[in-house]
C-alpha beads as a LAMMPS data file, in Angstrom:
LAMMPS data file: protein, C-alpha beads

186 atoms
185 bonds

1 atom types
1 bond types

-500.0 500.0 xlo xhi
-500.0 500.0 ylo yhi
-500.0 500.0 zlo zhi

Masses

1 110.0

Atoms # bond

1 1 1 300.986 -307.443 -288.419
2 1 1 298.952 -306.081 -291.259
3 1 1 299.589 -306.520 -295.024
4 1 1 300.141 -303.675 -297.277
5 1 1 297.013 -304.087 -299.283
6 1 1 293.817 -301.866 -298.252
7 1 1 290.690 -303.990 -298.512
8 1 1 288.316 -301.308 -299.619
9 1 1 284.613 -302.075 -299.646
10 1 1 283.120 -300.754 -302.969
11 1 1 279.359 -301.817 -301.906
12 1 1 277.403 -303.427 -299.188
13 1 1 273.995 -305.337 -299.658
14 1 1 271.869 -306.043 -296.607
15 1 1 270.322 -309.561 -297.091
16 1 1 268.577 -309.943 -293.845
17 1 1 268.098 -307.559 -291.093
18 1 1 266.793 -308.685 -287.494
19 1 1 266.876 -307.237 -283.980
20 1 1 270.174 -309.026 -283.119
21 1 1 272.162 -309.361 -286.148
22 1 1 272.116 -308.411 -289.876
23 1 1 273.527 -310.634 -292.691
24 1 1 275.410 -308.715 -295.371
25 1 1 277.406 -309.042 -298.622
26 1 1 280.296 -306.655 -299.288
27 1 1 282.038 -306.373 -302.525
28 1 1 285.827 -306.064 -301.381
29 1 1 288.752 -305.100 -303.458
30 1 1 291.438 -307.786 -303.356
31 1 1 295.253 -307.766 -303.921
32 1 1 295.784 -307.640 -307.694
33 1 1 292.786 -305.566 -308.670
34 1 1 289.902 -308.218 -308.359
35 1 1 286.770 -307.883 -306.576
36 1 1 285.320 -310.565 -304.294
37 1 1 281.989 -310.875 -302.383
38 1 1 282.207 -311.487 -298.667
39 1 1 279.078 -312.750 -296.800
40 1 1 279.006 -312.143 -292.791
41 1 1 276.918 -311.288 -289.903
42 1 1 277.087 -308.028 -288.314
43 1 1 276.170 -308.623 -284.666
44 1 1 275.265 -306.451 -281.763
45 1 1 277.848 -307.872 -279.460
46 1 1 277.698 -309.566 -276.182
47 1 1 279.184 -310.087 -272.617
48 1 1 280.177 -313.231 -270.603
49 1 1 280.945 -313.480 -266.863
50 1 1 283.545 -315.688 -265.350
51 1 1 281.850 -315.966 -261.885
52 1 1 284.348 -317.247 -259.401
53 1 1 283.495 -317.999 -255.710
54 1 1 285.822 -317.796 -252.551
55 1 1 287.059 -321.278 -253.298
56 1 1 288.005 -320.175 -256.860
57 1 1 285.127 -322.355 -258.394
58 1 1 283.482 -321.002 -261.491
59 1 1 279.887 -321.195 -262.055
60 1 1 278.870 -322.425 -265.518
61 1 1 275.371 -322.754 -267.092
62 1 1 274.002 -325.674 -269.267
63 1 1 271.911 -324.491 -271.829
64 1 1 270.457 -325.789 -275.124
65 1 1 271.640 -324.250 -278.210
66 1 1 269.540 -324.904 -281.358
67 1 1 272.109 -324.182 -283.978
68 1 1 274.150 -327.010 -282.741
69 1 1 271.108 -329.067 -281.414
70 1 1 272.974 -329.683 -278.061
71 1 1 273.291 -328.526 -274.532
72 1 1 276.471 -326.642 -273.893
73 1 1 278.450 -325.616 -270.627
74 1 1 278.742 -321.766 -270.928
75 1 1 279.330 -318.665 -269.128
76 1 1 276.448 -316.477 -267.762
77 1 1 276.308 -314.507 -271.017
78 1 1 274.149 -312.012 -272.782
79 1 1 273.698 -309.659 -275.649
80 1 1 274.354 -305.894 -275.568
81 1 1 270.604 -305.287 -276.468
82 1 1 269.621 -302.627 -274.121
83 1 1 270.549 -299.039 -275.594
84 1 1 272.909 -297.094 -273.554
85 1 1 273.748 -300.008 -271.072
86 1 1 277.361 -300.181 -270.244
87 1 1 278.835 -303.607 -270.941
88 1 1 279.643 -304.187 -267.277
89 1 1 276.043 -303.456 -266.237
90 1 1 274.878 -305.922 -268.955
91 1 1 277.047 -308.533 -267.353
92 1 1 275.797 -307.833 -263.968
93 1 1 272.255 -308.202 -265.302
94 1 1 272.928 -311.588 -266.969
95 1 1 274.616 -312.812 -264.130
96 1 1 271.527 -312.177 -262.018
97 1 1 269.083 -313.553 -264.755
98 1 1 270.964 -316.694 -265.631
99 1 1 272.776 -317.515 -262.349
100 1 1 270.764 -315.860 -259.546
101 1 1 273.899 -314.066 -258.492
102 1 1 275.205 -310.706 -257.575
103 1 1 278.768 -309.641 -257.523
104 1 1 280.632 -306.980 -255.484
105 1 1 283.258 -306.521 -258.094
106 1 1 283.713 -306.820 -261.815
107 1 1 287.101 -306.745 -263.610
108 1 1 287.624 -306.901 -267.636
109 1 1 289.493 -310.190 -268.482
110 1 1 289.413 -309.897 -272.182
111 1 1 287.445 -309.289 -275.457
112 1 1 287.170 -312.037 -277.920
113 1 1 286.229 -312.155 -281.568
114 1 1 283.826 -315.153 -281.710
115 1 1 283.803 -316.350 -285.311
116 1 1 285.763 -313.814 -287.326
117 1 1 285.627 -315.578 -290.604
118 1 1 281.680 -314.876 -290.717
119 1 1 280.707 -312.468 -288.171
120 1 1 281.935 -309.186 -286.482
121 1 1 280.696 -310.597 -283.042
122 1 1 282.581 -309.262 -280.150
123 1 1 282.188 -310.780 -276.545
124 1 1 283.421 -308.851 -273.670
125 1 1 284.542 -311.134 -270.708
126 1 1 284.389 -310.018 -267.171
127 1 1 285.647 -311.687 -264.033
128 1 1 283.074 -311.571 -261.003
129 1 1 284.089 -311.714 -257.490
130 1 1 282.239 -311.308 -253.995
131 1 1 279.348 -313.502 -255.203
132 1 1 275.967 -313.360 -253.375
133 1 1 272.688 -315.329 -254.057
134 1 1 269.665 -313.419 -254.951
135 1 1 266.747 -314.191 -252.764
136 1 1 264.335 -316.607 -254.344
137 1 1 261.513 -314.076 -254.430
138 1 1 263.645 -311.648 -256.533
139 1 1 264.934 -313.997 -259.170
140 1 1 264.386 -313.596 -262.863
141 1 1 261.566 -315.931 -264.291
142 1 1 263.503 -317.868 -267.135
143 1 1 261.533 -318.915 -270.408
144 1 1 262.166 -320.767 -273.480
145 1 1 265.600 -322.519 -273.618
146 1 1 266.496 -320.815 -270.362
147 1 1 263.726 -322.677 -268.404
148 1 1 265.707 -325.711 -268.573
149 1 1 268.888 -324.365 -267.938
150 1 1 270.851 -325.669 -265.062
151 1 1 274.052 -324.382 -263.150
152 1 1 276.988 -325.998 -261.784
153 1 1 280.253 -325.095 -259.844
154 1 1 283.556 -326.450 -261.393
155 1 1 286.789 -326.148 -259.737
156 1 1 288.992 -323.889 -261.984
157 1 1 291.147 -327.037 -262.649
158 1 1 288.130 -329.130 -263.664
159 1 1 286.996 -326.428 -265.929
160 1 1 290.358 -326.062 -267.612
161 1 1 290.345 -329.876 -268.058
162 1 1 286.883 -329.547 -269.507
163 1 1 288.126 -327.018 -272.071
164 1 1 291.109 -329.270 -273.103
165 1 1 288.994 -332.483 -273.267
166 1 1 286.045 -331.160 -275.009
167 1 1 283.253 -331.024 -272.402
168 1 1 283.322 -327.397 -272.715
169 1 1 282.965 -326.434 -276.522
170 1 1 281.562 -322.999 -276.154
171 1 1 284.410 -320.638 -277.417
172 1 1 283.486 -317.768 -275.310
173 1 1 283.562 -320.028 -272.121
174 1 1 286.776 -321.654 -273.193
175 1 1 288.428 -318.199 -273.410
176 1 1 287.020 -317.126 -270.190
177 1 1 287.960 -320.231 -268.159
178 1 1 291.596 -320.032 -269.466
179 1 1 291.701 -316.341 -268.872
180 1 1 290.595 -316.656 -265.427
181 1 1 292.837 -319.567 -264.717
182 1 1 295.656 -317.477 -265.900
183 1 1 294.725 -314.427 -263.826
184 1 1 294.573 -316.584 -260.755
185 1 1 298.174 -317.887 -261.416
186 1 1 299.501 -314.518 -261.423

Bonds

1 1 1 2
2 1 2 3
3 1 3 4
4 1 4 5
5 1 5 6
6 1 6 7
7 1 7 8
8 1 8 9
9 1 9 10
10 1 10 11
11 1 11 12
12 1 12 13
13 1 13 14
14 1 14 15
15 1 15 16
16 1 16 17
17 1 17 18
18 1 18 19
19 1 19 20
20 1 20 21
21 1 21 22
22 1 22 23
23 1 23 24
24 1 24 25
25 1 25 26
26 1 26 27
27 1 27 28
28 1 28 29
29 1 29 30
30 1 30 31
31 1 31 32
32 1 32 33
33 1 33 34
34 1 34 35
35 1 35 36
36 1 36 37
37 1 37 38
38 1 38 39
39 1 39 40
40 1 40 41
41 1 41 42
42 1 42 43
43 1 43 44
44 1 44 45
45 1 45 46
46 1 46 47
47 1 47 48
48 1 48 49
49 1 49 50
50 1 50 51
51 1 51 52
52 1 52 53
53 1 53 54
54 1 54 55
55 1 55 56
56 1 56 57
57 1 57 58
58 1 58 59
59 1 59 60
60 1 60 61
61 1 61 62
62 1 62 63
63 1 63 64
64 1 64 65
65 1 65 66
66 1 66 67
67 1 67 68
68 1 68 69
69 1 69 70
70 1 70 71
71 1 71 72
72 1 72 73
73 1 73 74
74 1 74 75
75 1 75 76
76 1 76 77
77 1 77 78
78 1 78 79
79 1 79 80
80 1 80 81
81 1 81 82
82 1 82 83
83 1 83 84
84 1 84 85
85 1 85 86
86 1 86 87
87 1 87 88
88 1 88 89
89 1 89 90
90 1 90 91
91 1 91 92
92 1 92 93
93 1 93 94
94 1 94 95
95 1 95 96
96 1 96 97
97 1 97 98
98 1 98 99
99 1 99 100
100 1 100 101
101 1 101 102
102 1 102 103
103 1 103 104
104 1 104 105
105 1 105 106
106 1 106 107
107 1 107 108
108 1 108 109
109 1 109 110
110 1 110 111
111 1 111 112
112 1 112 113
113 1 113 114
114 1 114 115
115 1 115 116
116 1 116 117
117 1 117 118
118 1 118 119
119 1 119 120
120 1 120 121
121 1 121 122
122 1 122 123
123 1 123 124
124 1 124 125
125 1 125 126
126 1 126 127
127 1 127 128
128 1 128 129
129 1 129 130
130 1 130 131
131 1 131 132
132 1 132 133
133 1 133 134
134 1 134 135
135 1 135 136
136 1 136 137
137 1 137 138
138 1 138 139
139 1 139 140
140 1 140 141
141 1 141 142
142 1 142 143
143 1 143 144
144 1 144 145
145 1 145 146
146 1 146 147
147 1 147 148
148 1 148 149
149 1 149 150
150 1 150 151
151 1 151 152
152 1 152 153
153 1 153 154
154 1 154 155
155 1 155 156
156 1 156 157
157 1 157 158
158 1 158 159
159 1 159 160
160 1 160 161
161 1 161 162
162 1 162 163
163 1 163 164
164 1 164 165
165 1 165 166
166 1 166 167
167 1 167 168
168 1 168 169
169 1 169 170
170 1 170 171
171 1 171 172
172 1 172 173
173 1 173 174
174 1 174 175
175 1 175 176
176 1 176 177
177 1 177 178
178 1 178 179
179 1 179 180
180 1 180 181
181 1 181 182
182 1 182 183
183 1 183 184
184 1 184 185
185 1 185 186
């Protein structure tokens, strides 16, 4: 449901521009006629992959995330940073690069706004099935934080419990795990 007020943007000032996101300040008309500054991040977007094997186990990656200074359990995921690449193809690329897997099928699970109070970032989540390992000689060479990334198979029940007890704190992973669990129950 939307309100009756139209939040018109009077002006936009770019504060920082980088390859993945831009920080902007919009001057926005508020109800009652006042104008307020709203700072936020414009983001290029991302995809995530809920990779389920034949036993309905989900593969999660354990990766260091510097902003929170911690290792997090996450879905194989990545940025929409290749011009013209379809999101499902980005998902397949990220599954190969981060999990050394290919999938015979992909289905759109859901889209999520990761942190709409400060960013327009949207992540498209896919369910991947029919998994196969990539031969060792053909695997992506991981660098930086990804060099220490590990993977682990979780039963869908354990992953849901991990969402609920806080072991899985990454929002996109939480949404993907819960969406996959709901899909399996149908």
